[in-house]
C-alpha positions, -999 to 999 in steps of 0.1 A, spaced: 51 292 -574 35 286 -606 54 281 -629 51 273 -667 67 257 -697 76 289 -725 82 282 -761 109 264 -771 118 248 -744 150 224 -728 145 190 -736 141 176 -695 124 194 -664 155 207 -644 169 226 -671 135 239 -678 128 254 -650 162 271 -647 153 290 -674 117 298 -656 119 306 -630 126 343 -623 158 360 -612 147 368 -576 138 332 -565 176 324 -560 168 284 -569 202 273 -584 201 246 -611 214 221 -579 188 237 -555 160 227 -586 171 187 -590 171 184 -549 134 197 -551 123 178 -581 137 145 -563 123 154 -527 90 156 -549 86 197 -536 78 203 -578 46 191 -589 25 190 -623 -18 187 -617 -12 183 -586 12 145 -587 52 153 -577 77 150 -611 107 133 -592 127 127 -624 146 155 -637 150 143 -673 113 147 -680 103 161 -708 84 187 -707 61 213 -739 52 245 -739 22 254 -721 27 232 -696 23 240 -662 46 230 -625 39 245 -591 69 241 -568 70 238 -534 92 268 -517 93 259 -481 104 290 -458 141 289 -454 143 297 -417 145 333 -413 185 336 -409 197 370 -387 228 375 -407 253 381 -375 290 402 -380 319 373 -378 359 387 -369 363 381 -404 399 402 -419 394 430 -437 416 448 -461 406 486 -454 415 512 -480 401 537 -465 372 552 -441 352 573 -424 322 582 -410 302 577 -441 314 551 -465 345 522 -460 363 509 -490 370 479 -487 397 456 -511 378 422 -515 395 391 -514 386 357 -541 362 337 -524 344 357 -508 305 362 -516 296 397 -507 261 393 -491 243 370 -479 222 345 -500 205 312 -504 240 288 -496 264 315 -484 245 327 -452 279 328 -436 315 346 -444 303 372 -463 316 407 -465 284 417 -450 293 396 -421 328 409 -417 316 445 -424 289 441 -395 313 428 -374 338 456 -381 317 485 -384 291 475 -354 255 493 -362 270 523 -384 261 506 -415 240 519 -440 198 510 -433 194 514 -471 200 478 -490 179 460 -459 191 436 -430 209 408 -456 225 438 -475 236 470 -451 256 494 -470 258 476 -501 259 496 -534 273 474 -562 292 443 -562 314 421 -578 314 383 -580 330 357 -554 362 350 -577 367 379 -590 393 401 -562 396 442 -556 374 474 -545 343 481 -533 335 508 -514 301 506 -488 283 534 -476 278 541 -436 255 565 -434 219 564 -457 231 600 -469 265 585 -483 239 556 -496 220 573 -520 245 596 -535 271 569 -541 240 550 -560 230 581 -578 266 579 -590 270 543 -600 232 551 -615 250 578 -640 277 557 -646 302 584 -634 317 560 -612 356 551 -622 362 518 -620 388 498 -639 400 460 -641 425 442 -649 421 410 -666 441 382 -678 430 372 -709 432 347 -739 453 358 -771 452 398 -773 422 421 -784 450 444 -805 435 466 -830 458 454 -855 439 425 -856 417 428 -888 391 394 -879 373 417 -847 365 445 -864 343 422 -880 330 415 -845 292 427 -841 291 455 -817 333 458 -813 347 489 -826 386 505 -820 388 540 -806 419 564 -805 450 546 -787 436 511 -802 413 511 -772 388 488 -777 351 491 -770 323 464 -771 292 479 -767 257 449 -771 226 440 -746 227 418 -720 204 394 -707 198 362 -689 207 333 -711 174 320 -720 187 284 -709 211 287 -683 197 312 -660 227 316 -640 246 329 -670 241 365 -693 241 363 -728 246 394 -755 219 404 -774 207 430 -798 168 432 -791 163 429 -756 179 435 -718 201 461 -709 226 483 -731 264 475 -718 295 489 -730 329 482 -721 365 494 -731 395 474 -729 432 484 -734 459 456 -739 491 460 -714 512 437 -714 511 401 -745 525 369 -739 539 347 -766 545 357 -803 523 353 -817 506 363 -786 488 336 -769 475 356 -739 475 393 -725 473 418 -697 442 439 -707 429 470 -683 388 473 -687 369 496 -678 335 500 -677 306 526 -686 281 502 -673 281 483 -649 260 447 -659 265 417 -645 293 394 -647 300 424 -679 337 425 -689 332 383 -688 309 380 -710 320 412 -734 358 395 -740 343 362 -743 319 380 -772 354 398 -785 371 361 -785 391 368 -760 375 352 -731 393 355 -694 415 330 -685 402 306 -657 366 318 -668 348 285 -663 308 300 -672 323 324 -705 360 309 -712 353 280 -736 375 257 -733 405 277 -749 439 269 -737 477 282 -738 504 269 -757 530 257 -736 549 262 -766 545 294 -770 552 310 -734 568 276 -717 554 245 -697 552 260 -667 537 293 -675 509 275 -696 504 249 -668 496 275 -644 476 293 -667 453 264 -681 450 254 -643 443 287 -631 411 282 -605 390 312 -610 382 339 -634 416 364 -636 393 396 -628 405 424 -604 391 452 -595 422 471 -595 412 508 -593 380 523 -579 369 565 -581 338 582 -568 330 618 -550 327 619 -521 290 615 -514 292 638 -482 318 662 -481 329 665 -523 358 657 -523 374 638 -552 386 602 -543 408 575 -561 420 538 -546 433 512 -564 446 477 -552 471 454 -564 471 421 -585 462 394 -555 490 372 -556 471 346 -575 472 367 -605 506 381 -601 524 354 -600 505 342 -633 516 372 -647 550 367 -637 555 332 -645 540 343 -683 557 379 -685 591 357 -682 584 329 -701 588 357 -727 
């Protein structure tokens, strides 16, 4: 792979490569650093082995990417929380920590591995060998509902609904502060407005971050249009230092809720990528609840509701999944502290 350094590059080779390498190459910064150390990043045919090497605009590097062993995605006997299943589709409640489909660094233990064992050869082939039946995804550390196609007809029908944004998806999130209509600061944030009933509306474009290609960022003149709505369900502390929020998507972009809530100044509790260094104050909710919130090991986000039209029968379907144990415990601690 040949990579040309763009304008205003980061000051280090590894960071510059992370920015410039196409997303579809699936090369994380850690993998790129390993390639640099192994002499698989060259300039003019000569290996560059120091990740701190300074780069300049227009420099050309060659990445030697050895073809990985063509690993076959195999069925694995992993328990699934099946919410609904028929001959055309299956709805599952994905646990925290499970990757949806095989990818570099995660070839086993994925939802696809579990589905291949559970469903046999009945999954739709539209998504290919590594993504059979997969119509949409949620992050590894986000829990909740996913629909998977078992027939090609169902796959095409579900994909059309996601493309038209007619799928009803609600997420429950625990965020810092409270995105309330009573907060005048929010009315001054670009892209943020309020609708009837105190519903927060965030409308921006999202694109890959310029210097960290694993992240998404709010942009205005490029990227893809993204709209999130949110409603405060409960507030914790006085003034509120955290709140339980119902979020729903008009569009479905990568990390959309996490990026949008952070843009509004109310990043998700536990979100190491977008949440910043904000902490819940012990004096507001007590030492125990604050400790639980400030050490929460993942983004506090759960795909709680999923509704769509059955792509074969035409039946209107709606599913709900309760909060996972870790989020339920945090809610209870914050609620009791109040």
